[in-house]
Structures are given as C-alpha cells and as structure tokens.
PyMOL Python script that loads the backbone (N, CA, C, O; Angstrom):
from pymol import cmd

cmd.read_pdbstr("""\
ATOM      1  N   UNK A   1       1.019  -1.689  -0.239  1.00  0.00           N
ATOM      2  CA  UNK A   1      -0.435  -0.048   0.428  1.00  0.00           C
ATOM      3  C   UNK A   1       0.837   1.487  -0.077  1.00  0.00           C
ATOM      4  O   UNK A   1       1.768   1.700   0.700  1.00  0.00           O
ATOM      5  N   UNK A   2       0.746   2.062  -0.902  1.00  0.00           N
ATOM      6  CA  UNK A   2       1.824   3.637  -0.781  1.00  0.00           C
ATOM      7  C   UNK A   2       1.124   4.227   0.241  1.00  0.00           C
ATOM      8  O   UNK A   2       0.043   3.839   0.685  1.00  0.00           O
ATOM      9  N   UNK A   3       2.113   5.691   0.801  1.00  0.00           N
ATOM     10  CA  UNK A   3       1.740   6.045   1.315  1.00  0.00           C
ATOM     11  C   UNK A   3       0.775   7.195   0.938  1.00  0.00           C
ATOM     12  O   UNK A   3       0.227   7.837   1.834  1.00  0.00           O
ATOM     13  N   UNK A   4       0.576   7.445  -0.255  1.00  0.00           N
ATOM     14  CA  UNK A   4      -0.770   8.179  -0.149  1.00  0.00           C
ATOM     15  C   UNK A   4      -1.710   7.712   0.252  1.00  0.00           C
ATOM     16  O   UNK A   4      -2.510   8.268   1.005  1.00  0.00           O
ATOM     17  N   UNK A   5      -1.821   5.981  -0.425  1.00  0.00           N
ATOM     18  CA  UNK A   5      -3.381   5.480   0.309  1.00  0.00           C
ATOM     19  C   UNK A   5      -3.719   5.457   1.442  1.00  0.00           C
ATOM     20  O   UNK A   5      -4.923   5.586   1.663  1.00  0.00           O
ATOM     21  N   UNK A   6      -2.523   5.239   2.898  1.00  0.00           N
ATOM     22  CA  UNK A   6      -2.664   5.589   4.064  1.00  0.00           C
ATOM     23  C   UNK A   6      -2.602   6.830   4.268  1.00  0.00           C
ATOM     24  O   UNK A   6      -3.158   7.195   5.303  1.00  0.00           O
ATOM     25  N   UNK A   7      -2.157   7.559   3.695  1.00  0.00           N
ATOM     26  CA  UNK A   7      -2.658   9.352   3.871  1.00  0.00           C
ATOM     27  C   UNK A   7      -4.240   9.100   3.576  1.00  0.00           C
ATOM     28  O   UNK A   7      -4.921   9.164   4.599  1.00  0.00           O
ATOM     29  N   UNK A   8      -4.742   8.909   2.739  1.00  0.00           N
ATOM     30  CA  UNK A   8      -6.221   8.805   2.620  1.00  0.00           C
ATOM     31  C   UNK A   8      -6.885   8.526   3.443  1.00  0.00           C
ATOM     32  O   UNK A   8      -7.641   9.189   4.153  1.00  0.00           O
ATOM     33  N   UNK A   9      -6.494   6.897   3.375  1.00  0.00           N
ATOM     34  CA  UNK A   9      -7.740   6.339   4.736  1.00  0.00           C
ATOM     35  C   UNK A   9      -7.996   7.161   5.809  1.00  0.00           C
ATOM     36  O   UNK A   9      -9.091   7.509   6.252  1.00  0.00           O
ATOM     37  N   UNK A  10      -6.337   7.579   6.378  1.00  0.00           N
ATOM     38  CA  UNK A  10      -6.607   8.086   7.328  1.00  0.00           C
ATOM     39  C   UNK A  10      -7.042   9.715   8.064  1.00  0.00           C
ATOM     40  O   UNK A  10      -7.456  10.285   9.074  1.00  0.00           O
ATOM     41  N   UNK A  11      -6.604   9.870   6.750  1.00  0.00           N
ATOM     42  CA  UNK A  11      -7.788  11.990   6.550  1.00  0.00           C
ATOM     43  C   UNK A  11      -9.041  11.535   6.608  1.00  0.00           C
ATOM     44  O   UNK A  11      -9.655  11.870   7.621  1.00  0.00           O
ATOM     45  N   UNK A  12      -9.748  10.710   5.641  1.00  0.00           N
ATOM     46  CA  UNK A  12     -10.932   9.973   5.830  1.00  0.00           C
ATOM     47  C   UNK A  12     -11.141   9.767   7.100  1.00  0.00           C
ATOM     48  O   UNK A  12     -12.108  10.313   7.631  1.00  0.00           O
ATOM     49  N   UNK A  13     -10.587   9.237   7.576  1.00  0.00           N
ATOM     50  CA  UNK A  13     -11.019   8.462   8.934  1.00  0.00           C
ATOM     51  C   UNK A  13     -11.208   9.739  10.438  1.00  0.00           C
ATOM     52  O   UNK A  13     -11.906   9.658  11.449  1.00  0.00           O
ATOM     53  N   UNK A  14     -10.251  10.820   9.970  1.00  0.00           N
ATOM     54  CA  UNK A  14     -10.306  11.792  11.328  1.00  0.00           C
ATOM     55  C   UNK A  14     -11.530  12.622  10.633  1.00  0.00           C
ATOM     56  O   UNK A  14     -12.336  13.041  11.463  1.00  0.00           O
ATOM     57  N   UNK A  15     -11.781  12.892   9.480  1.00  0.00           N
ATOM     58  CA  UNK A  15     -13.026  13.538   9.146  1.00  0.00           C
ATOM     59  C   UNK A  15     -14.238  13.138   9.744  1.00  0.00           C
ATOM     60  O   UNK A  15     -14.886  13.973  10.375  1.00  0.00           O
ATOM     61  N   UNK A  16     -14.668  11.880   9.627  1.00  0.00           N
ATOM     62  CA  UNK A  16     -15.411  10.978   9.647  1.00  0.00           C
ATOM     63  C   UNK A  16     -15.456  11.170  11.558  1.00  0.00           C
ATOM     64  O   UNK A  16     -16.575  11.546  11.907  1.00  0.00           O
ATOM     65  N   UNK A  17     -14.441  10.972  12.787  1.00  0.00           N
ATOM     66  CA  UNK A  17     -14.312  10.984  13.396  1.00  0.00           C
ATOM     67  C   UNK A  17     -14.869  12.500  14.418  1.00  0.00           C
ATOM     68  O   UNK A  17     -15.527  12.550  15.457  1.00  0.00           O
ATOM     69  N   UNK A  18     -14.404  13.333  13.767  1.00  0.00           N
ATOM     70  CA  UNK A  18     -14.469  14.893  13.490  1.00  0.00           C
ATOM     71  C   UNK A  18     -15.931  15.147  13.619  1.00  0.00           C
ATOM     72  O   UNK A  18     -16.286  15.627  14.695  1.00  0.00           O
ATOM     73  N   UNK A  19     -16.788  14.927  12.775  1.00  0.00           N
ATOM     74  CA  UNK A  19     -17.869  15.111  12.270  1.00  0.00           C
ATOM     75  C   UNK A  19     -19.017  14.525  13.523  1.00  0.00           C
ATOM     76  O   UNK A  19     -19.869  15.188  14.114  1.00  0.00           O
ATOM     77  N   UNK A  20     -18.737  13.280  13.647  1.00  0.00           N
ATOM     78  CA  UNK A  20     -19.147  12.196  14.782  1.00  0.00           C
ATOM     79  C   UNK A  20     -18.948  12.684  16.488  1.00  0.00           C
ATOM     80  O   UNK A  20     -19.785  12.601  17.387  1.00  0.00           O
ATOM     81  N   UNK A  21     -17.802  13.110  16.541  1.00  0.00           N
ATOM     82  CA  UNK A  21     -17.523  13.751  17.927  1.00  0.00           C
ATOM     83  C   UNK A  21     -18.524  15.222  17.928  1.00  0.00           C
ATOM     84  O   UNK A  21     -19.217  15.523  18.899  1.00  0.00           O
ATOM     85  N   UNK A  22     -18.456  15.999  16.738  1.00  0.00           N
ATOM     86  CA  UNK A  22     -19.455  17.336  16.971  1.00  0.00           C
ATOM     87  C   UNK A  22     -21.115  17.145  16.790  1.00  0.00           C
ATOM     88  O   UNK A  22     -22.090  17.801  17.158  1.00  0.00           O
ATOM     89  N   UNK A  23     -20.939  16.001  16.088  1.00  0.00           N
ATOM     90  CA  UNK A  23     -22.571  15.809  16.484  1.00  0.00           C
ATOM     91  C   UNK A  23     -23.202  14.788  17.531  1.00  0.00           C
ATOM     92  O   UNK A  23     -24.395  14.509  17.648  1.00  0.00           O
ATOM     93  N   UNK A  24     -21.883  14.185  18.434  1.00  0.00           N
ATOM     94  CA  UNK A  24     -22.385  13.165  19.464  1.00  0.00           C
ATOM     95  C   UNK A  24     -21.906  14.212  21.122  1.00  0.00           C
ATOM     96  O   UNK A  24     -22.275  13.929  22.262  1.00  0.00           O
ATOM     97  N   UNK A  25     -21.119  15.262  20.758  1.00  0.00           N
ATOM     98  CA  UNK A  25     -20.812  16.034  22.409  1.00  0.00           C
ATOM     99  C   UNK A  25     -21.453  17.465  22.340  1.00  0.00           C
ATOM    100  O   UNK A  25     -21.569  18.286  23.249  1.00  0.00           O
ATOM    101  N   UNK A  26     -21.930  17.573  20.715  1.00  0.00           N
ATOM    102  CA  UNK A  26     -22.328  19.382  20.674  1.00  0.00           C
ATOM    103  C   UNK A  26     -23.169  19.169  19.707  1.00  0.00           C
ATOM    104  O   UNK A  26     -23.209  19.497  18.522  1.00  0.00           O
ATOM    105  N   UNK A  27     -24.311  18.135  20.905  1.00  0.00           N
ATOM    106  CA  UNK A  27     -25.904  17.991  20.058  1.00  0.00           C
ATOM    107  C   UNK A  27     -26.927  18.859  20.179  1.00  0.00           C
ATOM    108  O   UNK A  27     -27.773  19.183  19.345  1.00  0.00           O
ATOM    109  N   UNK A  28     -26.665  19.446  22.071  1.00  0.00           N
ATOM    110  CA  UNK A  28     -27.441  19.977  22.089  1.00  0.00           C
ATOM    111  C   UNK A  28     -27.245  21.481  21.893  1.00  0.00           C
ATOM    112  O   UNK A  28     -27.871  22.116  22.741  1.00  0.00           O
ATOM    113  N   UNK A  29     -26.719  22.069  21.226  1.00  0.00           N
ATOM    114  CA  UNK A  29     -26.314  23.682  20.295  1.00  0.00           C
ATOM    115  C   UNK A  29     -26.712  23.240  18.919  1.00  0.00           C
ATOM    116  O   UNK A  29     -27.529  23.927  18.307  1.00  0.00           O
ATOM    117  N   UNK A  30     -26.034  21.773  18.183  1.00  0.00           N
ATOM    118  CA  UNK A  30     -26.436  22.338  17.145  1.00  0.00           C
ATOM    119  C   UNK A  30     -27.287  21.198  16.600  1.00  0.00           C
ATOM    120  O   UNK A  30     -26.726  20.174  16.210  1.00  0.00           O
ATOM    121  N   UNK A  31     -28.682  21.331  16.549  1.00  0.00           N
ATOM    122  CA  UNK A  31     -29.994  20.707  16.015  1.00  0.00           C
ATOM    123  C   UNK A  31     -29.758  20.184  15.038  1.00  0.00           C
ATOM    124  O   UNK A  31     -30.357  20.723  14.108  1.00  0.00           O
ATOM    125  N   UNK A  32     -28.990  19.128  14.662  1.00  0.00           N
ATOM    126  CA  UNK A  32     -28.883  18.592  13.386  1.00  0.00           C
ATOM    127  C   UNK A  32     -29.553  16.740  13.330  1.00  0.00           C
ATOM    128  O   UNK A  32     -29.125  15.761  13.942  1.00  0.00           O
ATOM    129  N   UNK A  33     -30.464  16.823  12.560  1.00  0.00           N
ATOM    130  CA  UNK A  33     -30.863  15.081  12.964  1.00  0.00           C
ATOM    131  C   UNK A  33     -29.276  14.251  11.940  1.00  0.00           C
ATOM    132  O   UNK A  33     -28.324  14.719  11.317  1.00  0.00           O
ATOM    133  N   UNK A  34     -29.927  12.397  12.382  1.00  0.00           N
ATOM    134  CA  UNK A  34     -28.738  11.893  12.448  1.00  0.00           C
ATOM    135  C   UNK A  34     -28.408  11.735  10.628  1.00  0.00           C
ATOM    136  O   UNK A  34     -27.272  11.498  10.216  1.00  0.00           O
ATOM    137  N   UNK A  35     -29.467  11.894   9.807  1.00  0.00           N
ATOM    138  CA  UNK A  35     -29.542  11.662   8.347  1.00  0.00           C
ATOM    139  C   UNK A  35     -28.424  12.579   8.299  1.00  0.00           C
ATOM    140  O   UNK A  35     -27.291  12.108   8.396  1.00  0.00           O
ATOM    141  N   UNK A  36     -28.618  14.037   8.140  1.00  0.00           N
ATOM    142  CA  UNK A  36     -27.782  15.188   8.072  1.00  0.00           C
ATOM    143  C   UNK A  36     -26.444  14.753   8.103  1.00  0.00           C
ATOM    144  O   UNK A  36     -25.692  14.864   7.135  1.00  0.00           O
ATOM    145  N   UNK A  37     -26.044  14.139   9.452  1.00  0.00           N
ATOM    146  CA  UNK A  37     -24.971  14.060  10.143  1.00  0.00           C
ATOM    147  C   UNK A  37     -24.243  13.010   9.778  1.00  0.00           C
ATOM    148  O   UNK A  37     -23.036  12.918   9.998  1.00  0.00           O
ATOM    149  N   UNK A  38     -24.782  12.343   9.326  1.00  0.00           N
ATOM    150  CA  UNK A  38     -24.136  10.646   7.923  1.00  0.00           C
ATOM    151  C   UNK A  38     -23.510  11.303   7.097  1.00  0.00           C
ATOM    152  O   UNK A  38     -22.346  11.390   6.705  1.00  0.00           O
ATOM    153  N   UNK A  39     -24.937  11.975   6.790  1.00  0.00           N
ATOM    154  CA  UNK A  39     -24.280  12.745   5.273  1.00  0.00           C
ATOM    155  C   UNK A  39     -23.170  13.703   4.956  1.00  0.00           C
ATOM    156  O   UNK A  39     -22.455  13.700   3.954  1.00  0.00           O
ATOM    157  N   UNK A  40     -23.145  14.574   6.043  1.00  0.00           N
ATOM    158  CA  UNK A  40     -22.037  15.368   6.163  1.00  0.00           C
ATOM    159  C   UNK A  40     -20.698  14.754   6.494  1.00  0.00           C
ATOM    160  O   UNK A  40     -19.667  15.258   6.048  1.00  0.00           O
ATOM    161  N   UNK A  41     -20.672  13.289   7.543  1.00  0.00           N
ATOM    162  CA  UNK A  41     -19.449  13.054   7.365  1.00  0.00           C
ATOM    163  C   UNK A  41     -19.161  12.210   5.954  1.00  0.00           C
ATOM    164  O   UNK A  41     -17.999  12.097   5.563  1.00  0.00           O
ATOM    165  N   UNK A  42     -20.122  11.698   5.305  1.00  0.00           N
ATOM    166  CA  UNK A  42     -19.533  10.820   3.731  1.00  0.00           C
ATOM    167  C   UNK A  42     -19.102  11.844   3.457  1.00  0.00           C
ATOM    168  O   UNK A  42     -17.985  11.824   3.973  1.00  0.00           O
ATOM    169  N   UNK A  43     -19.244  12.903   2.908  1.00  0.00           N
ATOM    170  CA  UNK A  43     -18.956  14.103   2.298  1.00  0.00           C
ATOM    171  C   UNK A  43     -17.995  14.632   2.858  1.00  0.00           C
ATOM    172  O   UNK A  43     -17.239  15.130   2.024  1.00  0.00           O
ATOM    173  N   UNK A  44     -17.613  14.781   4.033  1.00  0.00           N
ATOM    174  CA  UNK A  44     -16.320  15.164   4.298  1.00  0.00           C
ATOM    175  C   UNK A  44     -15.387  14.203   3.978  1.00  0.00           C
ATOM    176  O   UNK A  44     -14.209  14.553   3.906  1.00  0.00           O
ATOM    177  N   UNK A  45     -15.662  13.176   3.794  1.00  0.00           N
ATOM    178  CA  UNK A  45     -14.706  11.503   4.159  1.00  0.00           C
ATOM    179  C   UNK A  45     -14.423  11.703   2.978  1.00  0.00           C
ATOM    180  O   UNK A  45     -13.211  11.749   2.766  1.00  0.00           O
ATOM    181  N   UNK A  46     -15.305  11.890   1.811  1.00  0.00           N
ATOM    182  CA  UNK A  46     -14.881  12.050   0.404  1.00  0.00           C
ATOM    183  C   UNK A  46     -13.742  13.203   0.132  1.00  0.00           C
ATOM    184  O   UNK A  46     -12.675  12.992  -0.443  1.00  0.00           O
ATOM    185  N   UNK A  47     -14.263  14.696   0.757  1.00  0.00           N
ATOM    186  CA  UNK A  47     -13.232  15.449   0.559  1.00  0.00           C
ATOM    187  C   UNK A  47     -12.026  15.602   1.311  1.00  0.00           C
ATOM    188  O   UNK A  47     -11.101  16.249   0.820  1.00  0.00           O
ATOM    189  N   UNK A  48     -11.934  15.138   2.328  1.00  0.00           N
ATOM    190  CA  UNK A  48     -11.004  14.679   3.404  1.00  0.00           C
ATOM    191  C   UNK A  48      -9.753  13.380   2.296  1.00  0.00           C
ATOM    192  O   UNK A  48      -8.541  13.491   2.110  1.00  0.00           O
ATOM    193  N   UNK A  49     -10.689  12.323   1.811  1.00  0.00           N
ATOM    194  CA  UNK A  49      -9.761  10.804   0.792  1.00  0.00           C
ATOM    195  C   UNK A  49      -9.241  11.830  -0.829  1.00  0.00           C
ATOM    196  O   UNK A  49      -8.737  11.167  -1.735  1.00  0.00           O
ATOM    197  N   UNK A  50      -9.368  12.952  -0.987  1.00  0.00           N
ATOM    198  CA  UNK A  50      -9.074  13.736  -1.763  1.00  0.00           C
ATOM    199  C   UNK A  50      -7.958  14.426  -1.838  1.00  0.00           C
ATOM    200  O   UNK A  50      -6.925  14.267  -2.488  1.00  0.00           O
ATOM    201  N   UNK A  51      -8.365  15.339  -0.962  1.00  0.00           N
ATOM    202  CA  UNK A  51      -7.121  16.511  -0.937  1.00  0.00           C
ATOM    203  C   UNK A  51      -5.664  16.115  -0.093  1.00  0.00           C
ATOM    204  O   UNK A  51      -4.502  16.383  -0.400  1.00  0.00           O
ATOM    205  N   UNK A  52      -6.440  15.055   1.594  1.00  0.00           N
ATOM    206  CA  UNK A  52      -5.387  14.995   2.317  1.00  0.00           C
ATOM    207  C   UNK A  52      -3.934  14.551   1.688  1.00  0.00           C
ATOM    208  O   UNK A  52      -3.071  15.170   2.310  1.00  0.00           O
ATOM    209  N   UNK A  53      -3.426  13.826   0.825  1.00  0.00           N
ATOM    210  CA  UNK A  53      -2.247  13.847   0.301  1.00  0.00           C
ATOM    211  C   UNK A  53      -1.769  15.061  -0.402  1.00  0.00           C
ATOM    212  O   UNK A  53      -0.550  15.229  -0.390  1.00  0.00           O
ATOM    213  N   UNK A  54      -2.533  15.976  -1.038  1.00  0.00           N
ATOM    214  CA  UNK A  54      -2.143  17.144  -1.009  1.00  0.00           C
ATOM    215  C   UNK A  54      -1.271  18.327   0.209  1.00  0.00           C
ATOM    216  O   UNK A  54      -0.397  19.184   0.076  1.00  0.00           O
ATOM    217  N   UNK A  55      -1.967  17.866   1.216  1.00  0.00           N
ATOM    218  CA  UNK A  55      -1.710  18.730   2.904  1.00  0.00           C
ATOM    219  C   UNK A  55      -0.554  17.992   3.185  1.00  0.00           C
ATOM    220  O   UNK A  55       0.446  18.677   3.400  1.00  0.00           O
ATOM    221  N   UNK A  56      -0.402  16.525   3.250  1.00  0.00           N
ATOM    222  CA  UNK A  56       0.748  15.866   4.089  1.00  0.00           C
ATOM    223  C   UNK A  56       1.233  15.669   3.220  1.00  0.00           C
ATOM    224  O   UNK A  56       1.707  16.771   2.942  1.00  0.00           O
ATOM    225  N   UNK A  57       1.710  14.574   1.968  1.00  0.00           N
ATOM    226  CA  UNK A  57       2.425  13.637   1.757  1.00  0.00           C
ATOM    227  C   UNK A  57       3.364  14.530   1.026  1.00  0.00           C
ATOM    228  O   UNK A  57       4.425  14.816   1.582  1.00  0.00           O
ATOM    229  N   UNK A  58       3.018  15.145  -0.506  1.00  0.00           N
ATOM    230  CA  UNK A  58       3.359  16.077  -1.025  1.00  0.00           C
ATOM    231  C   UNK A  58       4.425  17.514  -0.746  1.00  0.00           C
ATOM    232  O   UNK A  58       5.457  17.952  -1.254  1.00  0.00           O
ATOM    233  N   UNK A  59       3.483  17.918   0.374  1.00  0.00           N
ATOM    234  CA  UNK A  59       4.670  19.105   0.780  1.00  0.00           C
ATOM    235  C   UNK A  59       5.997  18.125   1.539  1.00  0.00           C
ATOM    236  O   UNK A  59       7.170  18.390   1.275  1.00  0.00           O
ATOM    237  N   UNK A  60       5.697  17.215   2.304  1.00  0.00           N
ATOM    238  CA  UNK A  60       7.062  16.694   2.559  1.00  0.00           C
ATOM    239  C   UNK A  60       7.876  15.881   1.738  1.00  0.00           C
ATOM    240  O   UNK A  60       8.817  15.205   2.154  1.00  0.00           O
ATOM    241  N   UNK A  61       7.453  15.966   0.420  1.00  0.00           N
ATOM    242  CA  UNK A  61       8.034  15.140  -0.801  1.00  0.00           C
ATOM    243  C   UNK A  61       8.879  16.413  -1.224  1.00  0.00           C
ATOM    244  O   UNK A  61      10.058  16.281  -1.554  1.00  0.00           O
ATOM    245  N   UNK A  62       8.200  17.749  -1.204  1.00  0.00           N
ATOM    246  CA  UNK A  62       8.772  18.337  -1.621  1.00  0.00           C
ATOM    247  C   UNK A  62       9.940  19.393  -1.149  1.00  0.00           C
ATOM    248  O   UNK A  62      10.667  20.085  -1.862  1.00  0.00           O
ATOM    249  N   UNK A  63       9.873  19.270   0.598  1.00  0.00           N
ATOM    250  CA  UNK A  63      10.342  19.598   0.960  1.00  0.00           C
ATOM    251  C   UNK A  63      12.034  18.377   1.337  1.00  0.00           C
ATOM    252  O   UNK A  63      12.976  18.777   2.021  1.00  0.00           O
ATOM    253  N   UNK A  64      11.985  17.237   0.811  1.00  0.00           N
ATOM    254  CA  UNK A  64      13.311  16.581   0.972  1.00  0.00           C
ATOM    255  C   UNK A  64      14.153  16.963  -0.450  1.00  0.00           C
ATOM    256  O   UNK A  64      15.362  17.176  -0.544  1.00  0.00           O
ATOM    257  N   UNK A  65      13.343  16.979  -1.305  1.00  0.00           N
ATOM    258  CA  UNK A  65      14.024  17.249  -2.459  1.00  0.00           C
ATOM    259  C   UNK A  65      14.383  18.843  -2.876  1.00  0.00           C
ATOM    260  O   UNK A  65      14.668  19.123  -4.041  1.00  0.00           O
ATOM    261  N   UNK A  66      14.347  19.683  -1.996  1.00  0.00           N
ATOM    262  CA  UNK A  66      14.566  21.064  -2.187  1.00  0.00           C
ATOM    263  C   UNK A  66      15.895  21.576  -1.394  1.00  0.00           C
ATOM    264  O   UNK A  66      16.514  20.893  -0.579  1.00  0.00           O
ATOM    265  N   UNK A  67      16.068  22.290  -1.604  1.00  0.00           N
ATOM    266  CA  UNK A  67      18.034  23.158  -1.495  1.00  0.00           C
ATOM    267  C   UNK A  67      17.623  23.565  -0.324  1.00  0.00           C
ATOM    268  O   UNK A  67      16.523  23.865   0.140  1.00  0.00           O
ATOM    269  N   UNK A  68      18.681  23.525   0.071  1.00  0.00           N
ATOM    270  CA  UNK A  68      18.584  24.411   1.297  1.00  0.00           C
ATOM    271  C   UNK A  68      18.115  25.848   1.217  1.00  0.00           C
ATOM    272  O   UNK A  68      17.306  26.373   1.981  1.00  0.00           O
ATOM    273  N   UNK A  69      18.663  26.356   0.298  1.00  0.00           N
ATOM    274  CA  UNK A  69      18.546  27.808  -0.051  1.00  0.00           C
ATOM    275  C   UNK A  69      17.024  28.247  -0.364  1.00  0.00           C
ATOM    276  O   UNK A  69      16.397  29.204   0.090  1.00  0.00           O
ATOM    277  N   UNK A  70      16.632  27.271  -1.264  1.00  0.00           N
ATOM    278  CA  UNK A  70      14.911  27.340  -1.428  1.00  0.00           C
ATOM    279  C   UNK A  70      14.382  27.212   0.008  1.00  0.00           C
ATOM    280  O   UNK A  70      13.585  28.093   0.331  1.00  0.00           O
ATOM    281  N   UNK A  71      14.735  26.086   1.126  1.00  0.00           N
ATOM    282  CA  UNK A  71      13.885  26.246   2.183  1.00  0.00           C
ATOM    283  C   UNK A  71      13.834  27.622   3.002  1.00  0.00           C
ATOM    284  O   UNK A  71      12.843  28.127   3.529  1.00  0.00           O
ATOM    285  N   UNK A  72      15.155  28.103   2.976  1.00  0.00           N
ATOM    286  CA  UNK A  72      15.113  28.964   3.694  1.00  0.00           C
ATOM    287  C   UNK A  72      14.448  30.338   2.745  1.00  0.00           C
ATOM    288  O   UNK A  72      13.802  31.134   3.426  1.00  0.00           O
ATOM    289  N   UNK A  73      14.529  30.563   1.686  1.00  0.00           N
ATOM    290  CA  UNK A  73      13.841  31.678   0.892  1.00  0.00           C
ATOM    291  C   UNK A  73      12.486  31.836   1.009  1.00  0.00           C
ATOM    292  O   UNK A  73      11.809  32.837   0.771  1.00  0.00           O
ATOM    293  N   UNK A  74      12.011  30.296   1.565  1.00  0.00           N
ATOM    294  CA  UNK A  74      10.402  30.093   1.819  1.00  0.00           C
ATOM    295  C   UNK A  74      10.031  30.359   2.933  1.00  0.00           C
ATOM    296  O   UNK A  74       8.860  30.699   3.103  1.00  0.00           O
ATOM    297  N   UNK A  75      10.998  30.273   4.085  1.00  0.00           N
ATOM    298  CA  UNK A  75      10.917  30.945   5.180  1.00  0.00           C
ATOM    299  C   UNK A  75      10.996  32.477   5.548  1.00  0.00           C
ATOM    300  O   UNK A  75      10.881  32.838   6.719  1.00  0.00           O
TER     301      UNK A  75
END
""", "prot")
cmd.dss("prot")
cmd.show_as("cartoon", "prot")
cmd.util.cbc("prot")
cmd.orient("prot")
C-alpha cells in the first residue's frame, strides 16, 4: 500500500471522527438530525480522501527534494 493511500484513509477516518464527535458531544447546541450528520460525514470523508495527500505527502516530498537555499527563502 502506498503512502498516498494510507494518508487518504487516515484523513477520511479523521474527518468522520470529527463529524461524529461534533454530533454526539455538541448535539445540544447544533440541532442536526442523524441523517444530516451521516451525509455530512460522508461528504467530509470524500473531500478528505481527495485532498489529504496534497496537504501531507506532497509538501513532505517537496521539502526532501528542495535545496537548503529554497527552504530558507520560503521561510
């Protein structure tokens, strides 16, 4: 399994856990039905599945290949 796949699965899991936590722990102030929470969790998982490697893996690979002068200029 590639690192992109692992990052995608982890990102989707984190997104679903955040939505579930918000639903169950903050249910008193946010009156959302369970069907909406499931739909939002699925949408968040799909979005996280798509963008997680671009947030985690791609910058890491760029930093490993970049020269020291490029990193200093970026900072």
